[in-house]
C-alpha positions as CSV (number, residue, x, y, z in Angstrom):
1,M,60.8,-43.4,61.6
2,K,57.1,-43.4,61.0
3,R,56.5,-45.6,64.1
4,N,58.4,-43.1,66.3
5,N,56.3,-40.2,64.9
6,D,53.1,-42.1,65.6
7,R,54.2,-42.9,69.1
8,I,55.0,-39.2,69.8
9,Q,51.7,-38.1,68.4
10,K,49.8,-40.6,70.5
11,S,51.7,-39.5,73.6
12,E,50.9,-35.8,72.8
13,T,47.2,-36.7,72.3
14,R,47.0,-38.5,75.6
15,K,48.8,-35.6,77.4
16,E,46.4,-33.1,75.8
17,S,43.3,-35.2,76.8
18,L,44.5,-35.3,80.4
19,I,45.1,-31.6,80.4
20,D,41.6,-31.0,79.0
21,S,40.0,-33.3,81.5
22,L,41.7,-31.5,84.4
23,R,40.9,-28.1,82.8
24,L,44.5,-26.9,83.0
25,P,45.8,-24.1,80.8
26,K,47.4,-25.7,77.7
27,D,49.8,-22.8,77.1
28,I,51.5,-23.5,80.5
29,C,51.2,-27.3,80.6
30,M,52.2,-28.1,77.0
31,G,54.5,-25.1,76.4
32,A,52.3,-23.8,73.6
33,M,52.8,-20.3,72.4
34,K,50.1,-17.8,73.3
35,I,49.5,-15.1,70.8
36,T,47.3,-12.1,71.4
37,L,46.6,-9.7,68.5
38,T,45.3,-6.2,69.0
39,G,43.9,-5.4,65.6
40,N,46.7,-5.6,63.0
41,R,49.0,-3.3,64.9
42,E,50.3,-5.3,67.9
43,A,51.0,-8.9,68.8
44,W,51.9,-10.1,72.3
45,I,53.6,-13.5,72.3
46,E,54.2,-15.7,75.3
47,N,56.2,-19.0,75.6
48,Y,58.3,-18.6,72.5
49,R,61.7,-20.3,72.3
50,G,63.7,-17.9,70.1
51,I,63.9,-15.4,67.3
52,L,64.9,-17.1,64.0
53,E,64.6,-14.2,61.6
54,Y,63.9,-10.5,62.2
55,T,63.4,-8.0,59.3
56,E,61.1,-5.0,58.8
57,C,58.8,-7.3,56.7
58,Q,59.0,-10.6,58.6
59,I,59.6,-11.9,62.1
60,L,60.0,-15.7,62.5
61,L,59.8,-17.2,66.0
62,Q,60.5,-20.7,67.2
63,G,58.0,-22.3,69.6
64,R,58.1,-25.6,71.3
65,T,56.2,-27.5,68.6
66,C,56.1,-25.1,65.6
67,Q,57.3,-21.9,64.2
68,V,55.2,-18.7,63.8
69,C,55.9,-16.1,61.1
70,F,54.5,-12.6,61.3
71,E,54.5,-10.8,57.9
72,G,53.7,-7.1,57.2
73,S,55.4,-3.7,57.0
74,R,57.4,-1.7,59.5
75,L,57.5,-4.6,61.9
76,S,59.5,-4.2,65.1
77,I,60.1,-6.0,68.3
78,D,59.3,-3.4,71.0
79,Y,60.6,-5.5,73.8
80,Y,61.3,-9.1,74.6
81,T,62.2,-11.2,77.7
82,N,62.8,-14.9,78.1
83,E,59.0,-15.4,78.5
84,D,57.2,-12.8,76.3
85,M,57.6,-10.1,73.6
86,K,55.6,-7.4,71.9
87,I,55.7,-7.0,68.1
88,S,54.3,-3.8,66.5
89,G,53.8,-2.5,63.0
90,C,51.3,-3.3,60.3
91,I,50.7,-7.1,60.6
92,S,49.2,-8.5,57.4
93,C,49.7,-12.2,58.0
94,V,50.4,-14.8,60.8
95,K,51.5,-18.2,59.6
96,Y,52.1,-21.4,61.6
97,I,54.9,-23.5,60.1
């Protein structure tokens, strides 16, 4: 299992190096989430895969390579599409899992 994980990590590193050398946007080429915060009141998220948990205190999103957890109070998803979403409320913490 460890060999397989090492192989995947090396492949991702090579891919990332190629993308860097060609100066291509990583969020598009690697499927990485792009998160833009406006203070602690709004978050704009692009390239997420799904909503795993949604409460007033926590919103957990699945990305291609990780999960992102927004914690705070009065959190709400103002809108979402297959490509992006807007979260508002009082965001106190953003964790990458």
